[in-house]
C-alpha positions in Angstrom: 72.1 105.7 127.7 74.2 104.5 124.8 74.0 106.9 121.8 76.8 105.2 119.8 75.4 103.2 116.9 75.6 99.5 117.1 75.1 96.8 114.4 72.2 94.4 114.3 74.6 91.5 115.0 75.7 93.2 118.3 72.1 93.6 119.7 72.3 90.4 121.8 75.3 91.8 123.6 73.3 94.8 125.0 70.3 93.2 126.8 68.7 95.7 129.0 70.5 98.7 127.5 69.2 101.5 125.3 70.9 101.5 122.0 70.9 103.2 118.6 70.8 101.5 115.3 70.6 102.8 111.8 69.6 101.2 108.6 66.7 100.6 106.2 63.1 99.9 107.0 62.7 96.3 105.7 59.1 95.8 106.8 56.3 97.4 108.9 53.1 95.9 110.1 50.5 96.8 112.6 48.8 94.4 115.0 46.1 96.1 117.1 47.7 98.9 119.1 51.2 97.7 118.3 53.5 98.5 115.4 56.3 96.1 114.4 59.2 97.4 112.3 62.1 95.2 110.9 65.3 97.2 110.5 68.0 96.0 108.1 71.6 97.2 108.2 74.7 95.9 106.5 74.9 92.9 108.8 71.4 91.6 109.4 67.9 92.5 110.7 66.3 93.2 114.0 62.7 93.7 115.1 61.5 96.8 117.0 58.0 96.8 118.6 56.2 99.7 120.2 52.9 101.5 120.3 51.2 102.2 117.1 52.0 105.9 117.6 55.8 105.1 117.6 55.8 105.0 113.8 54.1 108.4 113.4 57.3 110.0 112.2 57.3 107.6 109.3 53.6 108.1 108.5 53.9 111.9 108.6 56.6 111.7 105.9 54.8 108.9 104.0 58.0 106.9 104.4 57.7 103.3 103.4 60.0 100.3 102.9 63.7 101.1 102.3 63.4 104.4 104.2 66.7 105.1 105.9 66.1 105.5 109.7 67.7 105.8 113.1 66.1 103.8 115.9 66.7 104.2 119.6 65.3 101.5 121.9 65.9 99.1 124.7 67.1 95.6 124.0 65.1 92.7 125.5 65.3 89.0 125.0 62.1 87.5 123.4 62.1 83.9 122.1 59.1 84.8 119.9 61.0 87.5 118.1 63.2 86.8 115.1 66.7 85.9 116.4 65.4 85.9 120.0 65.9 89.6 120.6 64.1 92.8 119.9 64.0 96.5 120.6 61.1 97.9 122.7 60.0 101.5 123.4 61.5 102.6 120.0 61.9 106.1 118.9 62.3 106.6 115.1 64.1 109.4 113.2 63.7 109.5 109.5 67.0 110.1 107.7 66.0 109.6 104.1 62.3 109.0 103.4 61.3 106.7 100.5 57.7 107.3 99.4 57.8 105.4 96.1 57.0 101.7 96.1 59.7 99.3 95.2 59.8 97.7 91.7 60.1 94.3 93.4 59.1 93.9 97.0 62.0 92.4 99.0 60.1 89.4 100.4 60.5 85.8 99.4 57.0 85.5 97.9 57.5 88.5 95.6 61.0 87.5 94.6 59.8 84.0 93.8 57.1 85.4 91.5 59.3 87.8 89.7 60.8 86.7 86.4 64.6 86.6 86.0 64.8 89.6 83.7 62.9 91.7 86.2 65.2 90.6 89.0 68.2 91.5 87.0 66.8 94.8 85.8 66.3 95.9 89.4 69.4 94.3 90.9 70.5 97.5 92.7 67.5 97.1 95.0 66.7 93.4 94.7 70.2 92.5 96.1 69.1 94.1 99.4 66.7 91.2 100.1 68.2 88.9 102.8 67.9 85.8 100.6 69.6 87.6 97.7 72.4 89.2 99.7 73.1 86.0 101.5 74.3 84.7 98.1 76.8 87.6 97.9 78.0 86.9 101.4 78.7 83.3 100.5 80.5 84.4 97.3 82.7 86.8 99.3 83.5 84.1 101.8 84.4 81.7 99.0 87.0 84.3 97.7 88.3 84.8 101.2 88.7 81.1 101.6 90.5 80.8 98.3 92.9 83.5 99.2 93.5 82.4 102.7 94.2 78.8 101.8 96.7 79.7 99.1 98.5 82.2 101.3 99.0 79.4 103.8 100.4 77.2 101.0 103.0 79.8 100.2 101.4 81.4 97.1 101.7 85.0 96.0 98.7 86.9 94.7 99.2 88.6 91.3 97.1 90.8 89.1 97.6 90.3 85.3 96.5 92.6 82.4 93.0 92.4 81.1 93.8 94.1 77.8 96.0 91.8 75.7 97.4 91.9 72.2 96.3 88.4 71.3 93.8 85.8 72.3 94.8 83.7 75.4 93.1 80.4 74.6 92.2 80.6 70.9 91.0 83.0 68.3 87.3 82.4 69.0 85.1 83.9 71.6 87.1 87.1 72.3 86.0 90.7 72.7 88.1 92.9 70.4 88.7 96.6 71.0 90.6 99.5 69.6 93.7 100.2 71.7 95.0 103.6 70.5 94.5 102.6 66.9 95.8 99.1 67.3 93.8 95.9 67.7 93.6 94.4 71.2 91.4 92.0 73.2 89.8 91.5 76.6 91.6 88.6 78.3 89.9 85.3 78.2 92.0 84.1 81.1 95.3 85.0 82.9 96.7 81.7 81.7 99.9 82.8 79.9 100.7 85.4 82.4 100.3 83.2 85.5 102.6 80.7 83.9 105.2 83.4 83.3 104.9 84.3 87.0 105.8 80.8 88.1 109.3 81.8 87.0 109.2 84.7 89.5 107.4 83.4 92.6 107.0 79.7 91.8 103.5 79.7 93.4 100.9 82.3 92.2 97.2 82.9 92.2 94.8 85.6 90.9 91.2 86.6 91.6 90.0 88.7 88.7 87.6 89.1 85.8 87.8 87.2 82.5 85.9 87.8 79.4 84.4 85.3 77.0 82.3 86.4 73.9 79.9 83.5 74.4 77.5 83.6 71.4 74.8 81.9 73.4 72.8 82.5 76.6 72.7 79.4 78.7 72.0 78.9 82.4 75.7 78.2 83.0 77.6 80.7 80.8 78.5 84.4 81.2 80.4 86.9 79.1 82.2 88.2 82.1 82.9 86.2 85.3 85.4 86.1 88.2 88.1 83.5 87.7 90.0 82.0 90.7 93.3 81.0 89.1 96.2 79.0 90.5 99.6 78.1 89.0 102.6 76.5 90.7 105.9 74.9 89.9 108.0 71.8 90.6 105.1 69.4 90.3 105.2 65.7 89.5 102.1 65.6 87.3 98.5 66.8 86.9 97.4 64.6 89.8 99.5 66.8 92.2 97.5 69.8 90.8 94.3 68.0 91.5 95.4 67.4 95.1 96.1 71.1 95.5 92.7 71.8 94.1 91.2 69.6 96.8 93.1 71.6 99.5 91.7 74.8 98.1 88.1 73.6 97.9 88.3 72.4 101.5 89.6 75.8 102.5 86.8 77.6 100.6 84.0 75.5 102.1 85.5 75.7 105.6 85.6 79.5 105.4 82.0 79.7 104.2 81.0 77.5 107.1 82.8 79.7 109.6 81.7 83.1 108.2 78.3 82.5 106.7 76.3 80.4 109.2 73.4 82.9 109.1 73.5 83.2 105.3 73.4 79.5 104.9 70.4 79.3 107.3 68.6 82.0 105.3 69.0 80.0 102.1 68.4 76.6 103.8 71.7 75.5 102.2 74.1 72.9 103.3 77.8 72.5 102.3 79.1 69.3 100.7 81.9 67.4 102.4 85.2 67.7 100.6 86.8 64.2 101.1 90.4 63.7 101.9 90.9 62.3 98.3 88.5 63.4 95.5 87.0 60.4 93.6 88.9 60.1 90.3 88.3 58.3 87.0 89.9 58.5 83.6 88.2 60.0 80.6 88.2 56.6 79.0 86.6 55.0 82.0 83.9 57.8 82.0 83.1 57.2 78.3 82.9 53.4 78.9 80.5 53.8 81.8 78.4 56.2 79.8 78.2 53.8 76.9 77.4 50.9 79.1 74.5 52.8 80.7 73.2 54.0 77.3 74.0 57.6 78.1 76.4 58.3 75.3 78.8 56.9 72.8 82.0 55.0 73.8 84.1 57.3 71.6 83.9 61.1 71.9 86.5 63.8 72.6 84.5 65.6 75.3 81.7 65.3 77.8 78.3 66.7 77.1 76.4 68.5 79.9 73.9 65.6 80.1 76.8 63.2 80.4 78.4 65.3 83.2 75.1 65.2 85.1 75.0 61.4 84.8 78.6 61.1 86.1 77.7 63.4 88.9 74.8 61.2 89.9 77.1 58.2 89.7 79.7 59.8 92.0 76.9 60.5 94.5 75.8 56.9 94.4 79.1 55.2 94.4 81.2 57.6 96.4 78.7 59.7 98.3 80.6 62.7 96.8 79.5 65.9 95.1 82.9 66.0 93.5 84.4 63.9 90.7 87.7 64.4 88.9 87.9 63.2 85.3 91.5 62.9 84.1 93.2 62.4 80.7 91.0 64.4 78.3 92.1 64.1 74.7 94.8 66.5 73.6 92.6 67.6 70.8 90.3 69.3 73.3 93.1 71.0 75.3 95.1 74.2 74.6 98.5 74.0 73.0 100.4 74.4 76.2 98.9 71.3 77.8 101.4 68.5 78.7 100.5 65.2 76.9 100.2 62.0 78.9 103.5 60.1 78.7 101.7 56.7 79.0 98.5 57.2 76.9 98.9 58.3 73.3 96.5 61.1 72.5 95.6 61.8 76.1 96.6 64.8 78.2 97.9 65.3 81.7 94.8 67.3 82.4 91.5 67.0 84.3 88.1 68.5 84.8 86.4 68.6 88.2 82.7 68.0 88.1 80.7 69.5 91.0 77.2 68.2 91.4 77.2 67.1 87.8 78.6 70.3 86.2 82.1 71.1 85.1 83.5 73.5 87.6 87.3 73.4 87.1 89.7 72.6 84.3 93.3 72.1 85.2 96.4 70.1 84.5 100.1 70.0 83.8 101.7 72.4 81.3 104.5 72.0 78.9 107.6 73.5 80.5 110.5 72.9 78.0 111.0 75.7 75.5 111.4 73.4 72.4 108.3 71.4 73.2 106.2 74.6 73.7 107.5 76.1 70.4 106.6 72.9 68.5 103.1 72.8 70.1 102.4 76.4 69.3 103.5 75.9 65.6 101.3 72.7 65.5 98.4 74.8 66.6 99.0 77.4 64.0 100.0 80.1 66.5 102.5 82.7 65.2 105.5 82.7 67.6 105.9 86.4 67.5 102.4 86.8 68.9 103.5 85.0 72.1 107.1 86.2 72.2 106.9 87.5 75.8 105.4 84.2 77.0 108.0 82.1 75.3 110.8 84.2 76.8 110.0 82.9 80.2 110.5 79.3 79.0 113.7 80.1 77.0 115.3 80.9 80.3 114.2 78.0 82.4 110.8 77.0 83.7 110.1 74.1 86.1 107.5 71.4 85.6 104.3 73.3 86.6 100.5 73.2 86.4 97.4 74.9 87.7 93.7 75.3 87.5 90.9 77.8 87.4 87.6 77.9 89.3 84.7 80.0 88.0 83.4 81.8 91.1 79.9 82.3 89.9 79.5 78.7 88.7 80.9 77.5 92.1 78.3 79.6 94.0 75.5 78.5 91.7 76.2 74.8 92.2 76.9 75.2 95.9 73.5 76.8 96.5 71.5 74.9 93.9 70.5 78.1 92.0 68.6 77.6 88.8 70.6 80.0 86.7 74.2 81.3 87.1 72.9 84.9 86.8 71.3 84.4 90.2 74.8 83.9 91.6 76.3 86.9 89.8 76.3 90.5 91.1 75.6 92.3 87.8 75.7 89.6 85.1 76.9 90.2 81.6 75.6 88.1 78.7 74.5 88.4 75.1 71.5 90.4 76.1 72.7 92.5 79.1 75.3 95.1 79.7 73.4 97.0 82.4 72.8 97.8 85.2 
């Protein structure tokens, strides 16, 4: 008799043995003289089947779904059971009874019917549903793959401040706060700090929150999200940065595939192939193709969401790729620290990565010479004393460097084909929501 608790994922290793599991009652149903109970723990689900009288401890305490229980039963193989295994002759002990009905039932039909605000209002319980928590499992694996790949490439993880004295990217879309009587802001990105750290470690990355005071609520924007940031030195140009991005994406998808097979099955999701070389076109080529197809003007300084979607479809047709790198965006649309193209006046040594027709990554080469950076900051109207610490790193020698940032929630949303980025976010923050 084995009294030590095992996990649901360990059940197949104990055929013929009597085991103990603990978790939540995910579902109960009666069929004639039998009672079926699905137990859910932190790793998965397993079915228990016994006589109808076996669930009397639950009935006596009016314990329904999400009741916390301990089950003791014998493991048998059954191809008709979910997962091919089940517990028979179960004995139940109620640990924490739940009598009240759930605000949203944790089954696919109820979740599909519920409106998005309802799902978000009740996220503390809605996330327990297997289809919902599978999203979080994949998100966690994506972060693990990001970290693991960069560790292998010789990068050091850093954690930069989230309270800053000045706006990182520009003066717009920042959250201001009172910092002991002085004005401060929530960081829009770790950009300036991760560049400084290139002078310390040469190769750095960060996984952390960033804050954007987005004045609108769209299906692809959040006020707070997790940014996966990379910066590294001694590069040739922005194309080398794009190649590192490809390595990271391959590592992320590989880790998801290795760790999340069951989560992918639950969601009926498949992972896109990351080719050895990502398809790449210039911004000028993109605009010319859009104009020729009647999808947009030949001259513009950015890509609209509809244009990104068209380019994504083009990449699928022409390259059988979910990924497309667009290089050489106009300098007018890039931050002051961006390195200009040495061969294309007005263009930058930067790129965007489109993933399934949505911008996922912005990256490129940065200015690394002190005089160039000072001139660029002055040209952008930035007071030099406001970035004094940043400039110090360049005054004392910085190599050619560059980097990129991936929005985790947007990556997960596109990867799984979710309709709204909030469905790929643990507790989303936007113009209308700061709770739960």
